[in-house]
C-alpha positions in Angstrom: -12.9 5.5 22.4 -13.3 1.7 21.9 -11.9 -0.5 24.6 -9.2 -2.9 23.7 -11.4 -5.8 24.8 -13.8 -5.0 21.9 -11.1 -3.9 19.5 -9.4 -7.3 19.5 -12.5 -8.9 18.0 -12.5 -6.4 15.1 -8.9 -7.6 14.6 -10.0 -11.2 14.9 -12.7 -10.9 12.3 -10.2 -9.1 9.9 -8.3 -12.4 9.9 -11.3 -14.2 8.4 -11.6 -14.1 4.6 -14.9 -12.7 3.3 -15.7 -10.6 6.4 -15.8 -7.0 5.2 -17.6 -3.9 6.0 -21.1 -5.2 5.0 -20.9 -8.4 7.1 -19.4 -6.5 10.0 -22.4 -4.2 9.9 -24.7 -7.2 9.9 -23.0 -8.7 12.9 -23.1 -5.4 14.8 -26.7 -4.9 14.0 -27.6 -8.3 15.3 -25.2 -8.8 18.2 -24.5 -5.1 19.2 -20.8 -6.0 19.8 -18.3 -8.1 17.9 -17.3 -9.8 21.1 -20.8 -11.4 21.2 -20.5 -12.2 17.5 -17.1 -13.8 18.0 -18.5 -16.1 20.6 -21.8 -16.9 18.8 -22.8 -20.3 17.6 -23.3 -21.2 14.0 -27.0 -21.0 14.4 -26.8 -17.5 15.9 -24.5 -16.3 13.1 -27.0 -17.5 10.5 -29.8 -15.6 12.3 -27.6 -12.5 11.9 -28.0 -12.9 8.2 -24.7 -14.5 7.2 -24.7 -17.1 4.4 -23.8 -20.7 5.2 -20.4 -20.5 3.5 -19.4 -17.5 5.6 -20.6 -19.1 8.8 -18.7 -22.3 8.0 -15.5 -20.2 7.4 -15.9 -18.4 10.7 -16.6 -21.6 12.6 -13.6 -23.4 11.0 -11.1 -20.5 11.4 -12.1 -19.0 14.7 -10.4 -21.7 16.9 -7.1 -21.0 15.2 -7.2 -17.2 15.9 -6.3 -15.7 19.3 -7.5 -12.1 19.4 -5.3 -11.6 22.5 -2.2 -12.8 20.7 -3.1 -10.6 17.7 -3.1 -7.5 19.9 0.3 -8.4 21.4 1.8 -8.7 18.0 0.4 -5.4 17.0 1.9 -3.8 20.1 5.3 -5.4 19.2 5.2 -3.7 15.7 3.7 -0.5 17.1 0.7 -0.8 14.9 -2.5 1.0 15.7 -5.9 -0.2 14.8 -8.6 2.1 13.4 -12.1 0.7 13.0 -14.6 2.3 10.6 -16.7 3.7 13.4 -13.7 5.4 15.0 -13.8 9.3 14.9 -10.2 9.3 13.7 -10.9 6.9 10.8 -10.2 8.9 7.5 -13.5 10.5 6.7 -12.8 10.8 2.9 -12.1 7.1 2.8 -15.6 6.4 4.2 -17.1 8.1 1.1 -16.2 5.1 -1.1 -18.5 2.1 -1.2 -16.2 -0.7 -0.1 -14.1 1.1 2.5 -12.2 -1.2 4.9 -13.8 -2.1 8.2 -10.3 -2.0 9.8 -7.2 0.0 9.0 -3.8 -0.9 10.5 -1.5 2.1 10.9 2.2 2.5 11.7 3.1 6.1 12.2 0.4 8.8 12.5 -2.5 10.0 10.5 -3.1 13.7 11.2 -6.0 16.1 10.4 -4.0 17.8 7.7 -3.8 14.5 5.8 -7.3 15.1 4.7 -5.7 17.3 2.0 -3.8 14.6 0.1 -3.1 13.5 -3.5 -2.2 10.0 -4.7 0.8 9.8 -7.1 1.2 6.6 -9.1 3.0 5.4 -12.2 5.3 2.9 -13.8 7.9 0.9 -11.9 10.4 1.7 -14.7 10.3 5.5 -15.1 12.3 7.4 -17.7 14.6 10.3 -16.7 11.7 12.5 -17.8 9.2 10.7 -15.5 11.6 10.8 -12.5 12.3 14.5 -13.1 8.6 15.4 -13.4 7.6 13.4 -10.3 10.3 15.0 -8.2 9.4 18.5 -9.2 5.6 18.3 -8.9 5.7 16.3 -5.7 8.2 18.7 -4.1 6.0 21.7 -4.9 2.9 19.9 -3.6 4.6 18.8 -0.4 5.8 22.4 0.2 2.2 23.5 -0.3 1.1 21.2 2.6 -0.4 18.4 0.3 0.2 14.9 1.8 1.4 12.5 -0.9 -0.2 9.1 -1.0 1.4 6.2 -2.9 2.1 2.4 -2.7 5.8 2.2 -1.9 6.4 0.3 -5.2 9.6 0.7 -7.2 9.7 3.6 -9.7 7.3 6.5 -9.5 5.8 5.4 -6.1 9.2 5.4 -4.4 10.3 8.7 -6.1 7.1 10.4 -4.9 7.5 9.3 -1.3 11.2 10.4 -1.3 10.5 13.7 -2.9 7.8 14.5 -0.3 10.1 13.6 2.6 13.0 15.6 1.2 10.6 18.6 0.9 9.8 18.2 4.6 6.3 17.1 3.7 4.1 14.3 4.8 3.5 11.1 2.9 1.4 7.9 3.3 2.2 4.5 1.9 -0.6 2.0 1.4 0.4 -1.6 1.7 -1.0 -4.7 -0.1 0.3 -6.9 2.7 0.6 -6.8 6.5 2.6 -3.9 8.0 5.2 -6.3 9.3 6.3 -7.0 5.7 7.9 -4.3 3.6 7.4 -4.9 -0.1 9.6 -4.5 -2.0 12.2 -5.3 0.7 14.7 -2.8 -0.8 12.3 0.0 0.5 12.7 -0.9 4.1 14.7 2.2 4.9 12.2 4.4 3.0 9.3 2.8 5.0 11.1 3.6 8.3 11.4 7.3 7.2 7.7 7.4 6.2 6.7 6.2 9.7 8.5 9.2 11.2 6.8 11.8 8.9 3.6 10.1 7.9 2.1 6.6 8.0 2.1 3.1 6.6 -1.4 1.8 6.4 -3.0 -1.5 5.3 -6.4 -3.2 5.6 -4.5 -6.6 5.9 -3.6 -8.1 9.3 0.0 -8.8 10.2 1.6 -11.7 8.4 -0.4 -11.2 5.2 1.9 -11.7 2.2 1.7 -9.4 -0.9 -0.4 -11.6 -3.2 -1.2 -10.3 -6.7 -4.9 -10.0 -5.9 -4.2 -7.6 -3.0 -2.8 -4.8 -5.2 -5.9 -3.8 -7.1 -7.8 -3.7 -3.8 -5.0 -1.7 -2.2 -5.3 0.8 -5.0 -8.9 1.7 -4.1 -7.7 2.8 -0.7 -5.0 5.1 -2.2 -7.6 6.8 -4.4 -10.2 6.7 -1.7 -8.0 8.6 0.8 -7.2 11.3 -1.7 -8.7 14.3 -3.4 -7.4 13.0 -6.7 -4.9 10.8 -8.4 -1.9 11.9 -10.5 -0.6 9.4 -13.0 3.0 10.4 -14.1 4.0 7.6 -16.5 2.1 4.5 -17.3 2.0 1.9 -20.0 -1.2 0.7 -21.6 -1.5 -2.2 -19.1 -0.1 -0.4 -16.0 -1.5 -1.0 -12.6 -1.6 2.8 -12.2 -4.5 2.9 -14.7 -6.4 0.7 -12.3 -6.0 3.3 -9.6 -7.1 6.0 -12.1 -10.2 4.1 -13.0 -11.0 3.5 -9.3 -10.6 7.2 -8.7 -13.2 7.9 -11.4 -15.6 5.4 -9.8 -15.1 7.2 -6.5 -15.8 10.6 -8.0 -12.2 11.7 -7.5 -10.2 13.9 -9.8 -7.8 12.2 -12.2 -4.6 14.1 -13.4 -2.1 12.9 -15.9 1.3 14.1 -17.1 1.6 14.1 -20.9 4.5 12.4 -22.6 5.9 11.6 -26.0 3.6 9.7 -28.3 6.6 7.5 -29.1 7.3 6.5 -25.5 5.6 3.2 -24.3 5.6 4.6 -20.7 3.4 7.5 -21.8 0.8 5.6 -23.7 -1.4 5.1 -20.7 -1.2 8.7 -19.5 -1.8 10.1 -22.9 -4.8 7.9 -23.2 -6.1 9.2 -19.9 -5.8 12.8 -21.1 -7.6 11.8 -24.3 -10.4 10.4 -22.2 -10.8 13.5 -20.2 -8.1 13.5 -17.4 -6.7 16.9 -16.4 -3.4 17.5 -18.3 -0.8 18.5 -15.7 2.2 20.8 -16.5 3.0 21.7 -12.9 1.7 21.6 -9.4 -0.4 24.8 -10.0 -2.6 22.9 -12.4 -3.5 20.5 -9.6 -4.1 23.0 -6.9 -6.3 25.1 -9.2 -8.4 22.1 -10.2 -8.9 21.1 -6.6 -9.6 24.7 -5.6 -6.6 24.7 -3.3 -4.5 27.4 -4.8 -5.6 30.0 -2.3 -5.5 27.6 0.7 -2.0 26.3 0.1 1.1 28.1 1.2 2.8 29.6 -1.9 6.3 28.4 -2.6 9.1 30.8 -1.8 10.4 30.6 -5.4 14.1 31.2 -5.8 15.1 33.7 -8.4 16.9 32.1 -11.3 19.5 34.8 -11.6 23.2 34.1 -12.1 25.6 35.4 -9.5 28.5 35.8 -12.0 29.4 35.5 -15.7 30.2 31.8 -15.4 26.7 31.0 -14.2 25.3 33.2 -16.9 27.2 31.3 -19.5 26.2 27.9 -18.2 22.5 28.9 -18.0 22.6 29.6 -21.7 23.5 25.9 -22.2 20.7 24.5 -20.1 17.0 24.0 -20.6 14.3 21.7 -19.2 15.7 18.9 -21.3 18.8 17.0 -20.0 22.1 18.2 -21.2 25.3 16.2 -20.5 28.2 17.9 -18.7 30.5 17.2 -21.6 28.2 19.1 -24.0 28.0 22.0 -21.5 31.8 22.2 -21.3 32.2 22.0 -25.1 29.5 24.6 -25.9 30.5 27.0 -23.1 34.3 26.8 -23.7 34.9 26.4 -20.0 37.1 23.9 -18.3 35.5 20.7 -16.9 36.6 21.6 -13.3 35.1 25.0 -13.5 31.8 23.7 -15.0 31.5 21.0 -12.4 32.1 23.2 -9.4 29.8 25.9 -10.7 27.0 23.4 -11.4 27.4 22.0 -7.9 26.9 25.5 -6.4 23.9 26.1 -8.7 22.4 22.8 -7.7 22.7 23.7 -4.0 20.9 27.0 -4.7 18.0 25.2 -6.5 18.8 26.6 -9.9 19.8 23.4 -11.7 19.3 19.7 -11.0 21.3 16.6 -12.0 18.9 14.0 -13.3 21.4 11.1 -13.6 24.4 10.2 -15.8 25.9 13.7 -15.4 22.9 15.2 -17.2 21.6 18.6 -16.0 18.4 20.5 -16.3 17.0 23.8 -15.1 15.2 23.2 -11.8 12.5 25.7 -12.5 11.0 27.6 -15.4 13.0 30.7 -15.9 11.4 34.1 -15.8 10.4 35.2 -19.3 12.3 38.5 -19.1 15.5 36.7 -18.1 15.1 34.1 -20.9 15.0 37.1 -23.3 18.2 38.5 -21.8 20.0 35.1 -22.4 18.8 34.8 -26.0 
């Protein structure tokens, strides 16, 4: 294991723009340790193969950076540092060309996180997009798939929450330092992820979430993962950048189809048209990744009514949202009885409220029971 005395110089160099994996390799090849490289003169840095612009940047910025102070700040925020030559650095991430030389981690990366899937999409999901994300992610998390996303509003946040609620693991990849939660409204979610997963970033503490950081962040999300699932995305969505990076990294790309009339489905429908795997449920993903036999199968709850009231309500429900007023009117039951029964059915995992007092079936019903209801 690397000693802290050497680790602090990896952290120091991560503070200098333009010093990535390639230049770190040059420095290590020439100086053997980054401590020697950090203390080297401009002439010695040039002998290591660095260009004049990079050497000038190092010489100008180095006096303003205290590696010891950096390590103290990291301890304060309980941030661990993983270098690319560490045995616990994610091996799948090292398969991509421009993997980060340093990863900052809050929480824990575990061996089982090698089996993970990135889930991305629009920041303004429809009810359909929210419902699909919750259901697919819940099933994947129960099948021991770690969910990777970017903590953004919309699909990202929904995916993280669904994984946590299913008692699964999730990883959030930041486009800023780990001392800054962006967006700030997800601070509570970030704390929950630390407890049952990890926050990771290639950016040192204090780095603000600049626009240029997000596309680079996305390559880490796809690089960590076996594949990328795009739920809803417009034609210019950042989620499509992640999908394209996944293709370049030889990762699988999955997409949920949507209405041809919906702007939030134009990007996903285009991905499918271009060859992405069309996803109807979590099984499509597991089968494509050859994980169906490895994963623990869900203990599916039977969608059978316990009484005539539930039976009557099930006849009014489908996978499309139905408002409670319509359920009352079509069933002929009182609002109080419908509301209390739906609550019990929701607790048993049979139905789900998707907002605005709209309800859907939580799972596909068995074919033979659908026939009985007809």
